[in-house]
Each structure stands twice: as C-alpha cells, then as structure tokens.
MINUPA-798359 format. One record per residue: residue in one letter; z, x, y of N, C-alpha, C in turn. Coordinates in steps of 0.1 Angstrom, whole numbers. Layout:
! residues N
ATOM, type, n.Z, n.X, n.Y, ca.Z, ca.X, ca.Y, c.Z, c.X, c.Y
ATOM, A, Z, X, Y, Z, X, Y, Z, X, Y
...
This chain:
! residues 180
ATOM, type, n.Z, n.X, n.Y, ca.Z, ca.X, ca.Y, c.Z, c.X, c.Y
ATOM, M, 949, 813, 992, 954, 823, 1002, 953, 812, 1014
ATOM, R, 961, 812, 1022, 963, 804, 1032, 972, 813, 1043
ATOM, P, 971, 807, 1058, 978, 813, 1066, 993, 809, 1065
ATOM, L, 1005, 815, 1070, 1018, 810, 1069, 1023, 799, 1078
ATOM, T, 1031, 791, 1072, 1036, 779, 1078, 1045, 787, 1090
ATOM, E, 1049, 775, 1098, 1055, 781, 1110, 1070, 785, 1105
ATOM, E, 1076, 778, 1093, 1088, 782, 1088, 1090, 795, 1081
ATOM, E, 1077, 796, 1073, 1075, 809, 1065, 1074, 820, 1074
ATOM, A, 1065, 820, 1086, 1064, 831, 1095, 1076, 832, 1104
ATOM, K, 1085, 824, 1107, 1097, 827, 1112, 1103, 837, 1104
ATOM, A, 1108, 832, 1091, 1115, 839, 1082, 1110, 854, 1079
ATOM, L, 1097, 854, 1079, 1090, 868, 1078, 1094, 876, 1090
ATOM, F, 1091, 872, 1104, 1091, 881, 1114, 1108, 883, 1116
ATOM, E, 1117, 874, 1114, 1131, 878, 1114, 1133, 889, 1108
ATOM, K, 1129, 887, 1094, 1134, 898, 1083, 1129, 913, 1089
ATOM, L, 1116, 912, 1094, 1109, 925, 1099, 1116, 928, 1110
ATOM, A, 1121, 919, 1119, 1126, 924, 1134, 1141, 931, 1127
ATOM, K, 1147, 928, 1118, 1157, 939, 1114, 1156, 950, 1112
ATOM, Y, 1143, 957, 1107, 1141, 966, 1103, 1132, 976, 1115
ATOM, I, 1124, 967, 1121, 1116, 972, 1129, 1116, 969, 1145
ATOM, G, 1126, 959, 1148, 1127, 953, 1160, 1115, 949, 1167
ATOM, E, 1111, 951, 1181, 1100, 948, 1186, 1088, 953, 1182
ATOM, N, 1090, 961, 1173, 1075, 968, 1169, 1068, 959, 1159
ATOM, V, 1075, 947, 1154, 1066, 940, 1150, 1052, 934, 1156
ATOM, K, 1051, 931, 1168, 1038, 932, 1175, 1031, 942, 1173
ATOM, L, 1033, 955, 1168, 1024, 966, 1167, 1016, 964, 1151
ATOM, L, 1024, 955, 1144, 1015, 953, 1132, 1007, 944, 1130
ATOM, L, 1006, 936, 1143, 994, 926, 1144, 983, 931, 1154
ATOM, E, 989, 937, 1164, 979, 946, 1175, 978, 958, 1172
ATOM, R, 968, 960, 1164, 964, 973, 1161, 950, 976, 1165
ATOM, S, 945, 990, 1170, 935, 995, 1173, 925, 997, 1164
ATOM, D, 928, 997, 1149, 919, 999, 1141, 913, 985, 1136
ATOM, G, 917, 973, 1140, 912, 963, 1140, 922, 950, 1139
ATOM, N, 918, 937, 1133, 927, 928, 1135, 935, 924, 1119
ATOM, Y, 948, 924, 1120, 955, 923, 1109, 962, 908, 1109
ATOM, V, 965, 903, 1096, 971, 890, 1098, 978, 892, 1084
ATOM, F, 989, 879, 1083, 999, 877, 1070, 993, 866, 1064
ATOM, R, 990, 868, 1050, 986, 855, 1045, 993, 852, 1033
ATOM, Y, 995, 839, 1028, 1004, 835, 1018, 995, 834, 1004
ATOM, H, 998, 837, 994, 992, 835, 980, 1001, 837, 970
ATOM, R, 1004, 825, 965, 1013, 827, 951, 1026, 829, 953
ATOM, D, 1034, 826, 966, 1046, 828, 969, 1048, 841, 974
ATOM, K, 1037, 850, 976, 1039, 864, 980, 1030, 863, 995
ATOM, V, 1036, 871, 1002, 1028, 872, 1016, 1023, 887, 1016
ATOM, Y, 1010, 886, 1021, 1002, 898, 1023, 997, 898, 1034
ATOM, Y, 997, 915, 1037, 994, 920, 1051, 981, 928, 1051
ATOM, V, 968, 919, 1058, 956, 926, 1053, 949, 923, 1066
ATOM, N, 937, 933, 1063, 927, 931, 1076, 917, 919, 1073
ATOM, E, 916, 916, 1087, 912, 900, 1089, 896, 901, 1082
ATOM, L, 888, 911, 1082, 877, 911, 1078, 874, 911, 1062
ATOM, I, 887, 917, 1058, 886, 919, 1043, 889, 905, 1038
ATOM, M, 900, 899, 1045, 906, 885, 1043, 893, 875, 1041
ATOM, K, 885, 876, 1053, 873, 867, 1052, 862, 868, 1041
ATOM, K, 861, 882, 1036, 852, 882, 1023, 859, 877, 1012
ATOM, A, 873, 878, 1012, 881, 876, 999, 878, 860, 998
ATOM, T, 874, 850, 1007, 872, 836, 1004, 862, 834, 995
ATOM, N, 852, 841, 993, 842, 842, 983, 849, 837, 967
ATOM, F, 860, 840, 966, 870, 841, 953, 877, 827, 951
ATOM, S, 878, 823, 940, 887, 810, 941, 900, 816, 941
ATOM, R, 910, 811, 943, 924, 813, 943, 929, 818, 930
ATOM, K, 924, 811, 918, 926, 813, 906, 922, 828, 899
ATOM, Q, 910, 832, 906, 905, 846, 904, 913, 857, 913
ATOM, L, 917, 854, 924, 924, 863, 935, 937, 867, 930
ATOM, I, 939, 878, 925, 952, 884, 922, 961, 890, 933
ATOM, S, 955, 899, 941, 960, 906, 954, 949, 906, 963
ATOM, L, 957, 910, 976, 948, 911, 988, 955, 921, 999
ATOM, G, 953, 932, 1002, 959, 939, 1011, 973, 944, 1005
ATOM, T, 980, 945, 1016, 996, 952, 1010, 1005, 939, 1010
ATOM, M, 1013, 940, 997, 1022, 928, 995, 1037, 933, 1006
ATOM, F, 1038, 925, 1013, 1050, 928, 1021, 1062, 921, 1017
ATOM, G, 1063, 912, 1008, 1073, 905, 1000, 1070, 889, 994
ATOM, K, 1081, 885, 992, 1078, 873, 986, 1088, 862, 991
ATOM, F, 1087, 849, 988, 1094, 838, 991, 1103, 834, 978
ATOM, S, 1115, 833, 979, 1123, 826, 965, 1120, 813, 965
ATOM, K, 1126, 805, 954, 1123, 793, 953, 1132, 783, 962
ATOM, T, 1143, 792, 970, 1152, 783, 980, 1144, 788, 994
ATOM, G, 1133, 792, 993, 1126, 795, 1007, 1131, 809, 1014
ATOM, K, 1141, 816, 1009, 1141, 828, 1015, 1133, 841, 1013
ATOM, F, 1127, 849, 1023, 1121, 859, 1022, 1128, 870, 1020
ATOM, K, 1120, 877, 1009, 1126, 892, 1007, 1115, 904, 1005
ATOM, L, 1119, 911, 1016, 1110, 923, 1017, 1107, 932, 1002
ATOM, H, 1097, 936, 1000, 1092, 946, 986, 1089, 960, 991
ATOM, I, 1091, 965, 981, 1090, 982, 985, 1076, 985, 991
ATOM, T, 1065, 977, 986, 1054, 980, 991, 1053, 977, 1006
ATOM, A, 1058, 971, 1013, 1061, 974, 1027, 1066, 987, 1032
ATOM, L, 1072, 996, 1023, 1078, 1007, 1030, 1071, 1018, 1040
ATOM, D, 1058, 1016, 1037, 1050, 1024, 1045, 1049, 1020, 1061
ATOM, F, 1049, 1007, 1061, 1049, 1001, 1075, 1061, 1000, 1081
ATOM, L, 1071, 1000, 1075, 1084, 1000, 1079, 1087, 1011, 1082
ATOM, S, 1086, 1023, 1076, 1090, 1033, 1079, 1080, 1043, 1093
ATOM, S, 1072, 1037, 1095, 1064, 1039, 1108, 1071, 1033, 1120
ATOM, Y, 1075, 1021, 1116, 1081, 1014, 1131, 1096, 1013, 1128
ATOM, A, 1101, 1019, 1121, 1116, 1018, 1120, 1126, 1023, 1132
ATOM, K, 1134, 1012, 1133, 1144, 1014, 1146, 1156, 1023, 1141
ATOM, A, 1160, 1021, 1129, 1173, 1025, 1126, 1169, 1034, 1111
ATOM, K, 1174, 1045, 1113, 1171, 1055, 1099, 1181, 1063, 1094
ATOM, V, 1180, 1065, 1081, 1193, 1072, 1073, 1187, 1083, 1066
ATOM, W, 1192, 1094, 1065, 1186, 1104, 1056, 1197, 1107, 1047
ATOM, V, 1191, 1109, 1033, 1204, 1114, 1024, 1202, 1127, 1017
ATOM, K, 1212, 1132, 1016, 1215, 1144, 1010, 1207, 1145, 995
ATOM, P, 1201, 1158, 990, 1195, 1157, 979, 1203, 1153, 966
ATOM, G, 1216, 1152, 966, 1223, 1151, 955, 1224, 1136, 956
ATOM, A, 1226, 1129, 965, 1224, 1115, 966, 1212, 1107, 964
ATOM, E, 1199, 1116, 967, 1187, 1109, 965, 1185, 1104, 953
ATOM, Q, 1189, 1110, 941, 1187, 1105, 928, 1192, 1092, 925
ATOM, Q, 1205, 1091, 929, 1214, 1082, 929, 1207, 1067, 934
ATOM, F, 1202, 1070, 948, 1196, 1059, 956, 1185, 1056, 948
ATOM, L, 1175, 1066, 943, 1162, 1060, 937, 1165, 1052, 921
ATOM, Y, 1180, 1052, 917, 1182, 1047, 906, 1187, 1034, 910
ATOM, G, 1189, 1030, 922, 1193, 1017, 925, 1207, 1014, 933
ATOM, N, 1214, 1026, 933, 1225, 1026, 939, 1228, 1027, 958
ATOM, N, 1239, 1023, 959, 1243, 1021, 974, 1242, 1037, 977
ATOM, I, 1244, 1038, 990, 1247, 1054, 994, 1259, 1054, 1001
ATOM, T, 1269, 1063, 996, 1282, 1067, 1000, 1281, 1076, 1012
ATOM, K, 1294, 1079, 1020, 1293, 1088, 1029, 1293, 1103, 1026
ATOM, A, 1296, 1105, 1013, 1294, 1117, 1008, 1279, 1121, 1006
ATOM, G, 1271, 1111, 1005, 1257, 1114, 1003, 1247, 1113, 1014
ATOM, L, 1254, 1108, 1027, 1248, 1107, 1040, 1246, 1119, 1044
ATOM, G, 1233, 1120, 1049, 1228, 1135, 1055, 1231, 1134, 1069
ATOM, R, 1221, 1123, 1075, 1223, 1119, 1090, 1219, 1104, 1093
ATOM, I, 1222, 1100, 1103, 1223, 1085, 1106, 1219, 1083, 1121
ATOM, S, 1206, 1075, 1125, 1201, 1076, 1135, 1213, 1068, 1146
ATOM, A, 1213, 1074, 1157, 1224, 1069, 1167, 1222, 1057, 1173
ATOM, G, 1233, 1049, 1172, 1230, 1035, 1177, 1227, 1024, 1167
ATOM, T, 1231, 1029, 1154, 1227, 1020, 1145, 1241, 1010, 1141
ATOM, E, 1239, 997, 1142, 1250, 988, 1139, 1252, 985, 1126
ATOM, R, 1264, 980, 1123, 1266, 971, 1110, 1258, 961, 1105
ATOM, Y, 1252, 961, 1094, 1243, 952, 1089, 1226, 953, 1095
ATOM, D, 1225, 963, 1103, 1211, 968, 1107, 1201, 971, 1095
ATOM, G, 1189, 967, 1095, 1182, 971, 1084, 1178, 990, 1087
ATOM, V, 1179, 996, 1076, 1175, 1008, 1079, 1168, 1016, 1070
ATOM, V, 1159, 1022, 1071, 1147, 1031, 1063, 1157, 1041, 1056
ATOM, V, 1154, 1046, 1045, 1163, 1056, 1041, 1152, 1068, 1037
ATOM, Y, 1153, 1081, 1041, 1146, 1090, 1041, 1155, 1102, 1033
ATOM, N, 1145, 1111, 1025, 1150, 1123, 1020, 1156, 1134, 1031
ATOM, M, 1159, 1147, 1029, 1160, 1156, 1042, 1148, 1162, 1045
ATOM, S, 1138, 1159, 1036, 1124, 1163, 1039, 1116, 1153, 1047
ATOM, D, 1122, 1144, 1052, 1116, 1131, 1058, 1106, 1123, 1052
ATOM, L, 1106, 1122, 1037, 1101, 1113, 1028, 1106, 1101, 1030
ATOM, P, 1101, 1088, 1030, 1107, 1076, 1030, 1110, 1072, 1013
ATOM, L, 1119, 1069, 1011, 1126, 1067, 998, 1127, 1052, 995
ATOM, G, 1131, 1045, 1005, 1132, 1029, 1005, 1140, 1024, 1018
ATOM, F, 1148, 1013, 1015, 1153, 1006, 1028, 1166, 997, 1023
ATOM, G, 1175, 994, 1033, 1186, 987, 1029, 1193, 985, 1042
ATOM, A, 1205, 979, 1040, 1213, 975, 1053, 1225, 983, 1054
ATOM, A, 1229, 988, 1067, 1240, 996, 1068, 1251, 989, 1068
ATOM, A, 1261, 994, 1062, 1272, 988, 1056, 1284, 993, 1068
ATOM, K, 1281, 1005, 1075, 1290, 1010, 1086, 1280, 1013, 1096
ATOM, S, 1287, 1009, 1109, 1277, 1015, 1120, 1277, 1032, 1122
ATOM, T, 1269, 1037, 1132, 1270, 1049, 1132, 1284, 1055, 1136
ATOM, V, 1291, 1050, 1144, 1304, 1052, 1149, 1315, 1052, 1139
ATOM, D, 1313, 1038, 1129, 1323, 1041, 1119, 1323, 1052, 1108
ATOM, C, 1308, 1057, 1106, 1305, 1066, 1096, 1313, 1077, 1099
ATOM, K, 1315, 1083, 1112, 1321, 1096, 1113, 1336, 1096, 1110
ATOM, N, 1344, 1082, 1109, 1358, 1081, 1107, 1360, 1075, 1095
ATOM, T, 1350, 1076, 1083, 1353, 1067, 1071, 1354, 1080, 1059
ATOM, E, 1361, 1076, 1049, 1362, 1082, 1039, 1348, 1087, 1031
ATOM, P, 1347, 1097, 1021, 1336, 1103, 1016, 1331, 1092, 1006
ATOM, N, 1338, 1085, 1000, 1335, 1075, 988, 1332, 1060, 993
ATOM, T, 1333, 1060, 1006, 1328, 1046, 1012, 1315, 1042, 1013
ATOM, I, 1312, 1028, 1010, 1297, 1029, 1011, 1291, 1026, 1027
ATOM, V, 1279, 1033, 1027, 1277, 1033, 1041, 1261, 1027, 1044
ATOM, V, 1253, 1025, 1033, 1243, 1020, 1031, 1240, 1010, 1020
ATOM, F, 1238, 996, 1021, 1234, 989, 1007, 1222, 990, 1007
ATOM, H, 1219, 993, 990, 1206, 992, 985, 1199, 979, 985
ATOM, Q, 1187, 979, 991, 1177, 968, 989, 1166, 971, 982
ATOM, A, 1159, 983, 984, 1147, 985, 977, 1145, 1001, 977
ATOM, D, 1140, 1005, 968, 1135, 1021, 967, 1123, 1022, 960
ATOM, V, 1114, 1034, 960, 1103, 1037, 952, 1106, 1040, 940
ATOM, G, 1118, 1042, 934, 1120, 1039, 917, 1117, 1026, 913
ATOM, E, 1117, 1015, 920, 1113, 1003, 914, 1099, 1002, 909
ATOM, Y, 1091, 1012, 912, 1078, 1015, 906, 1079, 1018, 896
ATOM, V, 1089, 1028, 888, 1088, 1029, 876, 1099, 1020, 868
ATOM, R, 1109, 1015, 874, 1119, 1006, 867, 1112, 992, 865
ATOM, A, 1105, 984, 873, 1098, 973, 874, 1086, 974, 870
ATOM, E, 1078, 984, 865, 1065, 984, 863, 1057, 974, 859
ATOM, S, 1062, 968, 845, 1057, 957, 839, 1054, 942, 849
ATOM, T, 1063, 944, 857, 1067, 930, 867, 1061, 932, 878
ATOM, M, 1056, 942, 885, 1053, 946, 897, 1038, 938, 898
ATOM, S, 1036, 932, 907, 1022, 926, 911, 1021, 918, 922
C-alpha cells in the first residue's frame, strides 16, 4: 500500500470531479478525521488515516483490502470508478437522475436509461456529465454519464438513451465471484 503518484492522483480527482465537482475537497477535509487515498494492487482505497497507519503492521501480501475501494487502474493507466464508491458519490453528487420503477430493474441489469424510464433529472445537467442514478424513493442505484442535457431530454423521443450505464448495485450479484 502506497500513496498515489501525481499522475494517479490527477486521474482519480478528474474522474471524481465529473460526478461531485468541487465537493472532492469534502472527501479529504472531513470533521470525523483525516482520510486519504491509497494505492494497493492496481486499486485505489479511501481510508481513515489512523486505520491506514495500523495496517502498516501487515505485509503487502497479507493485506487484501483496506477502507472503501473507489476504483481501479487499467493496464493502460485509466481510472475506472467502482460501484463501492456509490455511497460517497451519492452524498456529494452535483447531477442526479431518478428512474421510474419500470426502468429501475433494467438499469440494475446493466442497461442504459431511456427517456421513457426517466422520472426526473436535476437542472443544469450537461451532456456527458457524471450522474448518480436514484429510484423514485431516493435510494442510490448506481451512476453513469448523461447522454443528453436537461434541455435536450425535454424534446427527445421516448426510446432515446438519456443516461449511459457505468455501474449499478446489481453488480454485487452479477460479479459476486470477482468482487474484491
């Protein structure tokens, strides 16, 4: 486990900024303690600094996981957010989308959201902004990228894709054996 390099930190914060904007600072400057991002086996973890210091008693081979996994780096160096970061993304999200009950199951199966399944969309959402997807009861289901802006969603056909799927809570079931 080690601190992120400058390139890794830049990739992580650029990806987080797509979803939570300026609120990235709030992840690091918390009132309940100091939190840091750490790199371990191609994955990025968000962990309390006190717990991180205690984990140094374990060798790297013995340490499986620490804190909350935010995502991982591909072999080409690109950062991909993981569904385990949803709790933090939903707390600080700048763009939100609510889906109708009929489209909820389709999203949880890994499909994109169409205009017909769109319940609401937050004002000011631009095309390709990162959005957190909620059901109509305000339960976070996952996240994706807006295929259409808020203005464009009003004048589009019902079968047009409005949110590209990136991750959802159904991944816990679909990828249970590979989750780590």
